[in-house]
C-alpha positions in Angstrom: 0.0 -0.1 0.1 2.8 2.5 1.0 4.5 1.6 -2.4 1.5 2.5 -4.4 1.1 5.8 -2.6 4.7 6.6 -3.4 4.3 5.7 -6.9 1.1 7.7 -7.3 2.8 10.7 -5.6 5.8 10.5 -7.7 3.5 10.3 -11.0 1.6 13.3 -9.9 4.7 15.4 -9.2 6.3 14.4 -12.5 3.0 15.3 -14.4 3.1 18.7 -12.7 6.6 19.2 -13.6 6.1 18.2 -17.3 3.0 20.5 -17.4 5.0 23.5 -16.1 7.9 22.8 -18.5 5.5 23.1 -21.4 3.3 26.2 -20.2 3.1 28.4 -23.2 4.0 32.1 -22.9 0.9 34.4 -23.3 0.9 38.0 -24.5 -1.3 40.5 -22.7 -1.9 44.1 -24.1 -3.0 47.1 -22.3 -2.3 49.8 -19.9 0.4 49.6 -17.3 -1.1 50.4 -14.1 -0.5 50.0 -10.3 -2.9 47.6 -8.7 -4.2 50.1 -6.0 -5.4 52.8 -8.7 -6.5 49.8 -11.1 -8.9 48.3 -8.5 -10.2 51.7 -7.3 -10.5 53.4 -10.8 -9.9 50.8 -13.5 -13.7 50.9 -14.7 -13.6 54.7 -15.3 -13.7 55.8 -18.7 -10.3 56.9 -20.0 -8.5 55.8 -16.6 -5.7 53.8 -18.6 -4.8 56.5 -20.8 -4.8 59.2 -18.1 -2.8 57.0 -15.6 0.7 58.5 -15.3 4.3 57.6 -14.8 4.2 59.9 -11.5 1.5 57.9 -10.2 3.2 54.6 -10.9 6.1 56.0 -8.9 4.3 57.0 -5.7 5.3 54.9 -2.8 1.9 53.5 -2.0 1.0 52.7 -5.7 4.6 51.2 -6.1 4.1 49.1 -2.9 0.7 47.7 -4.3 2.3 46.2 -7.3 1.8 46.4 -11.0 -0.6 45.1 -13.5 -2.0 45.4 -17.0 -5.5 46.7 -17.4 -6.8 45.3 -20.5 -9.2 46.7 -23.1 -12.0 45.0 -21.6 -11.0 46.4 -18.0 -9.7 43.1 -16.8 -6.7 43.5 -14.4 -3.8 41.1 -14.8 -1.5 41.4 -11.8 2.3 40.8 -12.0 4.2 38.2 -10.0 6.9 39.2 -7.7 9.6 39.2 -10.2 7.5 41.1 -12.7 6.9 43.9 -10.3 10.7 44.3 -10.0 10.9 44.3 -13.9 8.1 46.8 -13.9 10.1 49.2 -11.5 13.1 49.3 -13.8 10.9 49.6 -16.9 9.1 52.7 -15.4 12.2 54.2 -14.2 13.5 54.3 -17.9 10.2 55.4 -19.3 10.2 59.0 -21.1 6.5 58.7 -21.7 4.4 60.4 -18.9 1.0 58.9 -19.5 -1.1 56.6 -21.9 1.7 53.9 -21.2 0.4 51.0 -23.3 2.4 47.8 -22.9 2.8 44.4 -24.2 3.4 41.9 -21.5 4.6 38.5 -22.1 4.8 35.7 -19.6 2.9 32.6 -18.1 -0.7 33.4 -17.3 -2.0 31.6 -14.3 -5.8 33.0 -13.7 -5.5 36.7 -13.1 -1.7 36.7 -12.6 1.0 36.7 -15.0 4.7 35.5 -14.3 6.4 38.2 -16.4 9.2 37.3 -18.8 9.1 40.7 -20.7 7.5 44.1 -20.7 7.6 46.3 -23.9 6.0 49.5 -24.9 3.3 49.0 -27.6 
């Protein structure tokens, strides 16, 4: 019985590893926003285009983490590494608002494990 449980556990772990190894990258397009503002104001007309670099760099907004606000008002939040990438990306921006991005990574529900952030 113990051998069967061990074999089943091993098979489940191997299956999970294989599935994650073949997880396809997804591309998400929209506005780069911070989570605090996106959840408070993301449904307001024109919010994404008006959201500014200055707001993205405010301590409370930066602390909340970053996301992409899609055209259909869905908020796709970044993973920890994605938030670090976003900070560097924002610091290098010359654009002040209307920050449209293409984010590539592995999507898991409403969170993306970010591999790349680019301006559209």
